[in-house]
DSSP file (Angstrom, degrees, kcal/mol; ACC not computed):
  #  RESIDUE AA STRUCTURE BP1 BP2  ACC     N-H-->O    O-->H-N    N-H-->O    O-->H-N    TCO  KAPPA ALPHA  PHI   PSI    X-CA   Y-CA   Z-CA
    1    1 A M              0   0    0      0, 0.0     2,-0.4     0, 0.0     0, 0.0   0.000 360.0 360.0 360.0 138.5    5.3  -11.4   -5.1
    2    2 A M        -     0   0    0      2,-0.0     2,-0.5     0, 0.0    26,-0.0  -0.997 360.0-160.2-136.4 136.4    6.8   -8.0   -4.7
    3    3 A R        -     0   0    0     -2,-0.4     2,-0.5     2,-0.0     0, 0.0  -0.971   7.7-162.4-119.4 131.1    9.6   -6.4   -6.5
    4    4 A L        -     0   0    0     -2,-0.5     2,-0.4     2,-0.0    20,-0.0  -0.951  11.1-178.2-117.0 125.7   11.4   -3.4   -5.0
    5    5 A S        -     0   0    0     -2,-0.5     2,-0.4     2,-0.0    -2,-0.0  -0.956  12.9-161.7-126.8 141.8   13.6   -1.1   -7.2
    6    6 A F        -     0   0    0     -2,-0.4     2,-0.8     2,-0.0    -2,-0.0  -0.974  14.4-143.1-117.5 135.1   15.8    1.9   -6.4
    7    7 A C        +     0   0    0     -2,-0.4     2,-0.3     2,-0.0    -2,-0.0  -0.872  33.6 169.0 -99.9 107.4   16.9    4.3   -9.1
    8    8 A L        -     0   0    0     -2,-0.8     3,-0.1     1,-0.1    -2,-0.0  -0.812  44.2-126.0-118.6 156.1   20.4    5.4   -8.1
    9    9 A D  S    S+     0   0    0     -2,-0.3     2,-0.3     1,-0.1    -1,-0.1   0.824  94.1   7.8 -69.2 -30.6   23.1    7.3  -10.0
   10   10 A E  S    S-     0   0    0     -3,-0.0    -1,-0.1     0, 0.0     0, 0.0  -0.967  92.4 -82.8-147.0 160.3   25.6    4.6   -9.5
   11   11 A E        -     0   0    0     -2,-0.3     6,-0.1     1,-0.1     5,-0.1  -0.497  54.1-119.0 -65.1 125.1   25.8    1.0   -8.1
   12   12 A P        +     0   0    0      0, 0.0     2,-0.3     0, 0.0    -1,-0.1  -0.368  36.8 179.2 -69.6 147.8   26.1    1.3   -4.3
   13   13 A A    >   -     0   0    0     -2,-0.0     3,-1.6     0, 0.0     4,-0.5  -0.967  46.3 -11.8-143.4 156.7   29.3   -0.1   -2.6
   14   14 A G  T 3> S-     0   0    0     -2,-0.3     4,-1.9     1,-0.3     5,-0.1  -0.272 132.5  -0.2  57.4-126.7   30.6   -0.4    0.9
   15   15 A D  H 3> S+     0   0    0      1,-0.2     4,-2.3     2,-0.2    -1,-0.3   0.815 134.7  57.2 -65.6 -29.4   28.7    1.8    3.4
   16   16 A S  H <> S+     0   0    0     -3,-1.6     4,-2.5     2,-0.2    -2,-0.2   0.929 106.3  49.1 -63.8 -44.8   26.4    3.0    0.7
   17   17 A R  H  > S+     0   0    0     -4,-0.5     4,-2.3     1,-0.2    -2,-0.2   0.896 110.4  50.7 -60.7 -42.0   25.4   -0.6   -0.1
   18   18 A T  H  X S+     0   0    0     -4,-1.9     4,-2.2     2,-0.2    -1,-0.2   0.917 109.9  51.7 -61.3 -43.7   24.8   -1.3    3.6
   19   19 A Y  H  X S+     0   0    0     -4,-2.3     4,-2.2     1,-0.2    -2,-0.2   0.948 111.9  44.3 -57.8 -50.9   22.6    1.8    3.7
   20   20 A W  H  X S+     0   0    0     -4,-2.5     4,-2.4     1,-0.2    -1,-0.2   0.844 110.7  54.1 -67.1 -33.9   20.5    0.8    0.8
   21   21 A D  H  X S+     0   0    0     -4,-2.3     4,-2.1    -5,-0.2    -1,-0.2   0.900 109.5  49.3 -64.9 -38.8   20.1   -2.8    1.9
   22   22 A K  H  X S+     0   0    0     -4,-2.2     4,-2.4     2,-0.2    -2,-0.2   0.908 110.6  50.7 -66.0 -41.5   18.8   -1.5    5.3
   23   23 A Q  H  X S+     0   0    0     -4,-2.2     4,-2.3     1,-0.2    -2,-0.2   0.917 110.1  49.3 -63.3 -41.9   16.3    0.8    3.4
   24   24 A A  H  X S+     0   0    0     -4,-2.4     4,-2.5     2,-0.2    -1,-0.2   0.906 111.1  49.5 -63.9 -41.6   15.1   -2.1    1.3
   25   25 A A  H  X S+     0   0    0     -4,-2.1     4,-2.3     2,-0.2    -2,-0.2   0.910 110.8  50.2 -61.5 -42.1   14.6   -4.3    4.4
   26   26 A L  H  X S+     0   0    0     -4,-2.4     4,-2.3     2,-0.2    -2,-0.2   0.908 111.8  47.1 -62.9 -43.6   12.7   -1.5    6.2
   27   27 A I  H  X S+     0   0    0     -4,-2.3     4,-2.7     2,-0.2     5,-0.2   0.925 112.2  50.4 -64.5 -44.9   10.4   -1.0    3.2
   28   28 A K  H  X S+     0   0    0     -4,-2.5     4,-2.3     1,-0.2    -2,-0.2   0.897 111.4  48.2 -61.5 -40.3    9.8   -4.7    2.9
   29   29 A T  H  X S+     0   0    0     -4,-2.3     4,-2.1     2,-0.2    -1,-0.2   0.924 112.5  47.9 -66.1 -43.3    9.0   -5.0    6.6
   30   30 A A  H  X S+     0   0    0     -4,-2.3     4,-2.4     1,-0.2    -2,-0.2   0.904 113.5  48.1 -65.1 -41.1    6.5   -2.1    6.5
   31   31 A L  H  X S+     0   0    0     -4,-2.7     4,-3.0     2,-0.2     5,-0.2   0.901 109.5  52.1 -67.8 -39.8    4.8   -3.4    3.4
   32   32 A A  H  X S+     0   0    0     -4,-2.3     4,-1.9    -5,-0.2    -1,-0.2   0.911 111.4  47.4 -61.4 -40.8    4.5   -6.9    4.8
   33   33 A E  H  X S+     0   0    0     -4,-2.1     4,-2.3     2,-0.2    -2,-0.2   0.921 113.0  49.1 -62.7 -45.7    2.8   -5.3    8.0
   34   34 A D  H  X S+     0   0    0     -4,-2.4     4,-3.1     1,-0.2    -2,-0.2   0.923 109.6  51.8 -61.3 -45.6    0.5   -3.2    5.8
   35   35 A F  H  X S+     0   0    0     -4,-3.0     4,-2.5     1,-0.2    -1,-0.2   0.905 109.4  49.9 -57.5 -43.4   -0.5   -6.2    3.7
   36   36 A A  H  X S+     0   0    0     -4,-1.9     4,-1.8    -5,-0.2    -1,-0.2   0.921 113.0  45.3 -64.4 -43.3   -1.3   -8.2    6.8
   37   37 A V  H  X S+     0   0    0     -4,-2.3     4,-2.4     2,-0.2    -2,-0.2   0.936 112.6  51.4 -62.6 -47.0   -3.5   -5.4    8.2
   38   38 A A  H  X S+     0   0    0     -4,-3.1     4,-2.6     1,-0.2    -2,-0.2   0.887 107.4  53.4 -60.5 -39.3   -5.2   -4.8    4.8
   39   39 A R  H  X S+     0   0    0     -4,-2.5     4,-2.5     1,-0.2    -1,-0.2   0.929 109.8  48.0 -60.1 -46.0   -6.0   -8.5    4.6
   40   40 A G  H  X S+     0   0    0     -4,-1.8     4,-2.1     2,-0.2    -2,-0.2   0.877 110.9  50.9 -62.5 -39.3   -7.7   -8.4    8.0
   41   41 A V  H  X S+     0   0    0     -4,-2.4     4,-1.6     2,-0.2    -2,-0.2   0.951 111.3  47.8 -62.6 -47.9   -9.7   -5.3    7.0
   42   42 A Q  H  X S+     0   0    0     -4,-2.6     4,-0.8     1,-0.2     3,-0.3   0.901 111.1  50.9 -62.3 -41.9  -10.9   -7.0    3.9
   43   43 A E  H >< S+     0   0    0     -4,-2.5     3,-0.6     1,-0.2    -1,-0.2   0.890 109.4  51.4 -63.5 -37.9  -11.9  -10.1    5.7
   44   44 A N  H >< S+     0   0    0     -4,-2.1     3,-1.4     1,-0.2     5,-0.5   0.755  97.2  66.7 -72.7 -24.3  -13.8   -8.1    8.3
   45   45 A F  H >< S+     0   0    0     -4,-1.6     3,-1.7     1,-0.3    -1,-0.2   0.826  88.9  68.4 -62.6 -30.4  -15.8   -6.3    5.6
   46   46 A A  T << S+     0   0    0     -4,-0.8    -1,-0.3    -3,-0.6    -2,-0.2   0.694  84.0  71.6 -63.0 -18.7  -17.4   -9.6    4.7
   47   47 A S  T <  S-     0   0    0     -3,-1.4    -1,-0.3    -4,-0.2    -2,-0.2   0.734  98.0-135.9 -71.4 -21.0  -19.2   -9.5    8.1
   48   48 A G    <   +     0   0    0     -3,-1.7    -2,-0.1    -4,-0.3    -3,-0.1   0.566  66.5 127.9  77.0   8.9  -21.4   -6.6    6.8
   49   49 A A        +     0   0    0     -5,-0.5     2,-0.5     1,-0.1    -4,-0.1   0.775  66.0  53.9 -68.0 -27.5  -21.0   -4.7   10.1
   50   50 A N        -     0   0    0     -5,-0.2    -2,-0.1    -6,-0.2     3,-0.1  -0.931  54.5-178.7-113.1 130.2  -19.9   -1.5    8.2
   51   51 A R  S    S+     0   0    0     -2,-0.5     2,-0.3     1,-0.2    -1,-0.1   0.616  74.1  16.2 -98.1 -15.7  -22.0    0.0    5.4
   52   52 A H        -     0   0    0      2,-0.0     2,-0.3     0, 0.0    -1,-0.2  -0.969  67.1-130.7-150.7 164.2  -19.5    2.8    4.7
   53   53 A L        -     0   0    0     -2,-0.3     2,-0.5    -3,-0.1    -3,-0.0  -0.899   9.3-153.9-115.9 147.0  -15.9    3.9    5.3
   54   54 A T        -     0   0    0     -2,-0.3     2,-0.3     0, 0.0    -2,-0.0  -0.988  14.8-154.3-117.9 119.5  -14.6    7.3    6.5
   55   55 A F        -     0   0    0     -2,-0.5     5,-0.0     1,-0.1    -2,-0.0  -0.737  15.6-120.5 -95.4 144.7  -11.2    8.2    5.4
   56   56 A G    >   -     0   0    0     -2,-0.3     3,-1.8     1,-0.1    -1,-0.1  -0.152  34.5 -92.6 -74.8 173.6   -8.9   10.5    7.4
   57   57 A R  T 3  S+     0   0    0      1,-0.3     3,-0.4     2,-0.1    -1,-0.1   0.779 124.7  48.9 -58.1 -32.1   -7.4   13.8    6.2
   58   58 A Y  T 3  S+     0   0    0      1,-0.2    -1,-0.3     2,-0.1     3,-0.2   0.231  92.1  78.5 -99.5  16.5   -4.2   12.1    5.1
   59   59 A E    <>  +     0   0    0     -3,-1.8     4,-2.0     1,-0.2     3,-0.4  -0.155  48.8 131.9-110.6  37.1   -5.9    9.3    3.2
   60   60 A K  H  >  +     0   0    0     -3,-0.4     4,-2.6     1,-0.2     5,-0.2   0.865  69.6  57.4 -58.3 -38.3   -6.7   11.3    0.0
   61   61 A G  H  > S+     0   0    0     -3,-0.2     4,-2.2     1,-0.2    -1,-0.2   0.898 106.9  48.1 -62.7 -39.0   -5.3    8.6   -2.2
   62   62 A L  H  > S+     0   0    0     -3,-0.4     4,-2.6     2,-0.2     5,-0.2   0.913 110.1  52.2 -66.6 -41.9   -7.6    6.0   -0.8
   63   63 A A  H  X S+     0   0    0     -4,-2.0     4,-2.1     1,-0.2    -2,-0.2   0.931 111.7  45.9 -59.1 -47.1  -10.6    8.3   -1.2
   64   64 A H  H  X S+     0   0    0     -4,-2.6     4,-2.4     2,-0.2    -1,-0.2   0.892 111.7  53.3 -61.8 -40.8   -9.7    8.9   -4.9
   65   65 A F  H  X S+     0   0    0     -4,-2.2     4,-2.1    -5,-0.2    -2,-0.2   0.951 111.7  43.4 -59.7 -51.0   -9.2    5.2   -5.4
   66   66 A H  H  X S+     0   0    0     -4,-2.6     4,-2.4     1,-0.2    -1,-0.2   0.831 112.0  53.8 -68.3 -31.3  -12.5    4.2   -4.0
   67   67 A R  H  X S+     0   0    0     -4,-2.1     4,-2.5    -5,-0.2    -1,-0.2   0.920 108.3  50.7 -66.1 -41.9  -14.3    7.1   -5.9
   68   68 A A  H  X S+     0   0    0     -4,-2.4     4,-2.5     2,-0.2    -2,-0.2   0.902 110.2  49.1 -64.0 -40.1  -12.8    5.8   -9.1
   69   69 A I  H  X S+     0   0    0     -4,-2.1     4,-2.5     2,-0.2    -1,-0.2   0.941 111.4  49.3 -62.8 -46.5  -14.0    2.3   -8.4
   70   70 A A  H  X S+     0   0    0     -4,-2.4     4,-2.2     1,-0.2    -2,-0.2   0.908 112.3  48.3 -60.8 -41.6  -17.5    3.5   -7.7
   71   71 A E  H  X S+     0   0    0     -4,-2.5     4,-2.3     2,-0.2    -1,-0.2   0.925 112.2  48.4 -62.0 -45.9  -17.5    5.6  -10.9
   72   72 A A  H  X S+     0   0    0     -4,-2.5     4,-1.5     1,-0.2    -2,-0.2   0.893 112.6  48.4 -64.6 -39.3  -16.3    2.7  -13.0
   73   73 A L  H  X S+     0   0    0     -4,-2.5     4,-0.7     1,-0.2    -1,-0.2   0.882 111.2  50.7 -67.9 -39.3  -18.9    0.3  -11.5
   74   74 A A  H >< S+     0   0    0     -4,-2.2     3,-0.5     1,-0.2    -2,-0.2   0.888 109.6  50.5 -65.5 -38.7  -21.7    2.9  -12.1
   75   75 A E  H 3< S+     0   0    0     -4,-2.3    -1,-0.2     1,-0.2    -2,-0.2   0.838 110.5  49.0 -66.8 -32.1  -20.6    3.3  -15.7
   76   76 A S  H 3<        0   0    0     -4,-1.5    -1,-0.2     1,-0.2    -2,-0.2   0.583 360.0 360.0 -86.1  -8.1  -20.7   -0.5  -16.3
   77   77 A A    <<        0   0    0     -4,-0.7    -1,-0.2    -3,-0.5    -2,-0.1   0.483 360.0 360.0 -79.3 360.0  -24.1   -0.9  -14.7
């Protein structure tokens, strides 16, 4: 389940409503595609073919996320 919210100054109407409906549809489509790709990546990790991941320059958020997980796991061990 996914909930998408926009914070706007006023309730959109007319052309503005059409614009925001299109933006919401675009975001939902992109996220659905991303979720499908991520599911495939996770399933393929189970093969054990890769022992490490290399993140690109623009994936800093993912690098921080995985570092935080590794630190939390190390602290709990």
